[in-house]
N, C-alpha and C positions, 0 to 999 in steps of 0.2 A: 530219396534218390540223392539229393545234394548230400546230407550229411555227411553219408557212406562217403562219398567223393572226396571229401575237405578231411575227412578221419585217412581216408586211405594216402591220400597225399602228406597229412602230418605221420603214418606212418613212413614213406618213403623216406622224408626230409630226415625224422630221427635213425633209419636204419644208415643213410648214406653219412650223416655226421658220426654214426659211431665204428662206420667200415673205415671214412677215412680215421678217426681217431687211432682204432687200433691200427692201422697199418702204419701211422705216421711213429707210434710208441713201438712197436716191433722194429722197425725199423733202426729208429733210435737206441734200441737195447743192442740189436744186431751192431751198431757203429762203433758202440762205447765197446763191446765184450771187443771186438778186431783191434782198438785204439789201444783197449788194453792189455792187450798178448802181444800186439805189438811192442809198446813201453814195458811188459815184465821180459819178452827177451832179453831187450838191450841192457835190461839192468841188471841180469840176473848173473851172480859170478859162480864157474862150472870151478868145483871142488873135487879134489879124488880123496875122499877120506872112506875110507872102509870103513865099511861093520864091525866092530868089537870083535875080535877075535881072540879065543879064549883057547888055554896050551895047561898041560899040569906042570905045579912045582917042582925043579930036578932035586929040592933039598927035601921038602913033606909032603908032596903028592897031592896037594890041592889046586883045586882048579884056579887060576889067576888070571889077569885080562894081559893078550901080548904088549911088553913093551911097557909093562907096570909093577910097581913093586906085589909080591905075594899080601895079601891081605895080614895071611895067618903068621909066618915066618920073615917078612919083610928080604925076602931075597930080592934082590934084583937082576935078572937074565937081561939079557939085549941081544934080539937074532935080527 
């Protein structure tokens, strides 16, 4: 019985050490994640760049990106 008591004590100690390690690791990860969120929001620049919009070229009818020259006939249209 004495050996089982020592083994139980060892299991309890190992369990407590693992629980503390897990808790501290989780706490460090949460704090680091929060810091990264705060730092990222301070350095992030908000730009209002729209997605590329396409239109039909008035000369040849092919699709081109708005504000750029037509890749087929090189016609530049500005809207």
